C-alpha positions, 0 to 999 in steps of 0.5 A: 530323576532322569537327566538328559546328557550333553557334553557341555554338562560334563566337560569344562574347558580349562583355559591356560592364559598365564604367560609361559617361558620359552622352550629350550632349544639349540642353535639360537640364530640370534647367536652368531656362532650358531650360523657357523656350526654345521650341526646347526644346519637343518639342510644337511643330513642328520648323520653329517650334523651329529658327526660335526657336533661330536667332533667339538665335544670333549671327553667329559662333555661326551660322557656327561650326555650318556645319562637321562639328565643331560647337562647343558653345554653352554659354549656351543649353545646346547641346553640341558635335556631330560630323556625321562618323561611319561606318557602311558595314557596321558602326559604323566607327572612321573619322571622329571621331564614334565612340570605341571604349573599354573600355565598348564596345570593338567592333561587329558587322562585317558583310561588305563591302557588295559581298558582302552585295549578292550575296545579292540579299536586301532583308530581309537588307540591312534587318536589317543596317542596323537592327542597325547603327542599334541598335549606333550608338544604344547607343554614343551612349547610353554616352557614346561618340559625339558624334553620330548622323549616319552617312555611309552608304550608299555608292550610287555605280554600280560602273561600272569594275572597276578602281575601288578603292571598288567594294567599298563599293557594292552593285554595278553595277545601278541597281535592285539598288543602289536596293533596297539603299539603301532597305532599309539606310536604312529599317533604320538610321534606325528605320523598318519594312521596308516604310517609313512607320513613322517618325513621331517620332525617328530612331534614327540618321541615314543619308546617301546618298553620293556625289552624283553620278557619283563612281566614280574615285579615282586612275587614271593621274594622274587623281584625284577631286579634279580629275576632271570627269565628263562624263555624258550626260543619258541616263546620268544619268537611267537609271544614276547618279541612280536610286539617289539618288532611291530613297534619298531617296524610298523610303528617307527618307534624312535626309542626302545627301553631295555628291562631290568631282568636277565633273559636266559642268564643275560641282562637285557641292557647288556645283550648284544644279541637282543639290542644290536643283533635283533633290534638294530640289524634284524629289525633295522631299528634307528632310534636310541635305546635307554635303560630302565631306571637304575638297571646298569648298576644292578648288573654288577651291584646285584646280579653279579654279571659284571666283575666290576662297575666299569665292566658294567659300563662296558657291557651295556655300551658295547651291547647297544645301549645309548642312554642310562636312566640314572648316574652309574655312567656318570660315576664310572664311565670315565674310569671305564674309558681310562681302563680301555674297557670302553672305546671311543666308537662305542661312545660316539655311537651312542651320542650319535643316536641320542643327538639324532633324536633331539635333531628329529625332534626339531631341537637344533633347528632354531626356535621351535615356534617357528617350526613344525608343531610350533603353533601347538599351544596351551589351548590344545591341552585339555581341549574339548576334543580330547576330553570327549576322546577320553569319554569315548574310550572309557564307554567303548572300553567298559565290558559287560560280563553279565546281564541277566535277566536283561536287568540293564539298562536301568530305566531313566524315565520314572521320576521315583527311581531310587539308587544306592551306590555301595562299595569301597570304589564307589566314591574312591578318589579321582586318582583310583579311576586313573590307574598309575602313571597318570598326570593331573587330569583336566576334570575328574568325575567319581563314580558316584558323581556319574550316577548322580547325574541320573539319580540326583538323591542317589544314596552312597555307602562305602561298605568297607573300611579303608578302601579296597583292602576291606579288612573290615566291612560295614556289612549291616549298614550297607544291607540296611541302605540296600533294603530301601531302594529300587536298585543297587550298584556295588562298586568293588575291585582293586586299586593301586595298593593292590596292584602296581609297579613293584607290587604283584598280587598273591591271590585272585580273589576280591580283597578282604571282605568284599565278597562277603559284602557283595553277597550280603547286599545282593541277598537283601536287595529288592532286585538283582544287584549290578556289580561293578569291578574296577581293576587292571588284572582279572579277579575270580568272581565265579560266585557272582557270575552264577549268583542269580541275585546279581543281575549285571556285571561290568569290568571298568578297568581304571577308566580315566578322568571321565570314567564315572560319566562313561559307567553311568551312561552305559548302566542307564542306557545312553551308551551300548556296551561293546568292550571285550576282555583283552585278557583270560580271567582265570579261577583263583587256583591259578595262583598254584602255577609259579609266576616264575615259569615263563613257558606259554605252552602247557605241559600235560605230563606235569600238570602245567596248564599253560598261559594266555587263551592261546595255550591255557588248557584249564577252566576260565572264569571268562574268555579272552574276547568275551563281552556282551552288549545291549544288541545281539549281533550275527555273523557270516562268512561271505567270501574267503579267497585262497581257501586252499593254499598251495605252497610250492615255493622254497624247500619243503621240510619234515618233522615227526610229531606223535609219530607222525610226519608233518610237512612244512615250510620256513617262513624265512625262506618264502620271502616277503613277496611270496607271503604277500601274494598268498594273502587271504582276503576274508569278508564277513557279514555283521548285523546288529539285531538290537534296537540301539546303535553300537560300537562293536569289535569284530574278532577273527580267530584261527585254530588248527583242525586237529590240535598238535603239540606246540600249536596254539589252542586258537589265536587272533588273526584280525580285529576291527571295530565297527559302528552299527545302527540298530538293524544295520548290516555291514561287510568287514574285510580282513587280510589274513597273511599265512606267513604272519597269522597261519604260522607258528614257532617251532622249538628252534624259534623259526616260524613255520607253516605246516601242511594241514587244515586250519579253521577261521572262527568268527564267534559261532561261525567257521570256515576251513582253510587247507594248506598244501605243501 
């Protein structure tokens, strides 16, 4: 029986009425001594306040503050502080900084990042970050948090489809990942969507991780602790570093986490060029830098980079790291000082950065209840607004991969429709829908429960024994169930036992006997079946793609606490799908490529196929940016300013490629003002030709007219998400910067703009751009 959905039927508001304790803070004005401390005076500049505070600390007190579990300093009225809390897609229970109890026992759990990224909706990402920041501050105000520094977002490039943590990232494209980073950070920290609002306190502190070129956890005996990522300057410049630069410069992030791995022989947390020269001096980063947990100890104990424990401590502090997640500094920092391997200036620099963040959070300004963000309370956690946002994100992220012959949406008007929901993820625990780094959700709706809102008597069968591993399957029983119903939805895919932190995948197939189950049920069903995939990383479903007995395929990522509702609404036509894949889906043979090979660009001479849609030259199951809808959309270029770009400024350089001399400009020599003056204004017309309203991501790509060695095959230069009514047409504008979007990195890692023709791509529409040097 079809049911009419209202939001009230699927959301209940959790009320938090229990009494809670006060949050920890320094500079309690009821203590007379607080008024005498300049570090407690909020009218003074923060550098002056931190200088005063540091002058009052003993060596032992200073060293004690260099780890994530920073103890209290009672004689100065400074409480303990916990630097480690998580908020990847909602305030998480991983890390010691947050306690969920009777007062606030849950937090809104949004879709895993990879699915939210599929919306290509910057404003949505900002709203998610803002909601998480509000809930984080509420939990702190209720006395259930020991800190307000959250180690998110994860903005590493999803370079290899086997990576277990790819689910945590916004995908494989640097522009997309940069956009996500900026929006999330601004939202979480309390900035405006366009930035520039932050003048006083941070709502919460965001941390860009894992810096840098970190995208392997445990593959064929190679783990993240010992891995030495060999990365070219070219790939660093135009793939691995841009998201971090954007996170810092445009997002205004107040934290960076350095990664476990080495890059070109140097541990990230001991790399002065990375932490100080690049982040602080070139990007003007003004926050704190933390290690990943245990990353300092491995520099000596496992990697052998440092000759002694004291040398490891000296290496990281000299490089620019400020705080360790762990206890290695607790054990070895004092001896490093006594051996004169660590100077007081390096310790004071780290402490200045750390206490500056705590002051920016308002934790040294007296009771937070009377300060900005002080009125955020338990009623702001699991609010109706936030839960609806979680539903909206899931609905707009789910990607329709196949709909033949227009099987979807299913009818909901017939009172006699019968439905079977089959598969290891069809009634999986709510935790499966959340993905990793989650906290306890406000509300949980399984996939089966979502369908039961539409078909009350929907039949369920797991199909597999033992969950998605599916080492054995009840195929005959599942087939018998499928034969008796009008429609079958198969819910397959992965879970955290297949892909997660410290677990990379070894193949790209559906696990175990899942494919056999899919094919058998599809063959026996009355009508073509619908295949739903829960997974972070891509799966090779080529056989399902071309199987005429499988009429619909949807990728639902890990859709969060209300993902069951979102999926059902799409399948029964109460929502028009519009998500687009944020990663390339490779064929299963891609596993022949060593996961340890960090090269992005293809090498035809050795058969190396390259990585991501920008450089991969090989067959694909689905392209980056692919996604269907119940509507047909059309595009047209309306206008492009500066279709002929004359670059007369600065020196012209020459290089020879394939016996051809190429003229180019160095972006660094053009200057910011020149780059801005050359910006292209691109206007496109988009129309929804369907009968349903739709949220639709518009993706603008660029490719060189003539492919050259080292150039991307194509690359994303802009994206916007638009809402269009049935039949509605609108204009969408893009600002394309030649310095940012039409440039590429040369082998020295310098960004250059080459003379020649480029082509703007919008689905099947093209528009030429000529660059004249």
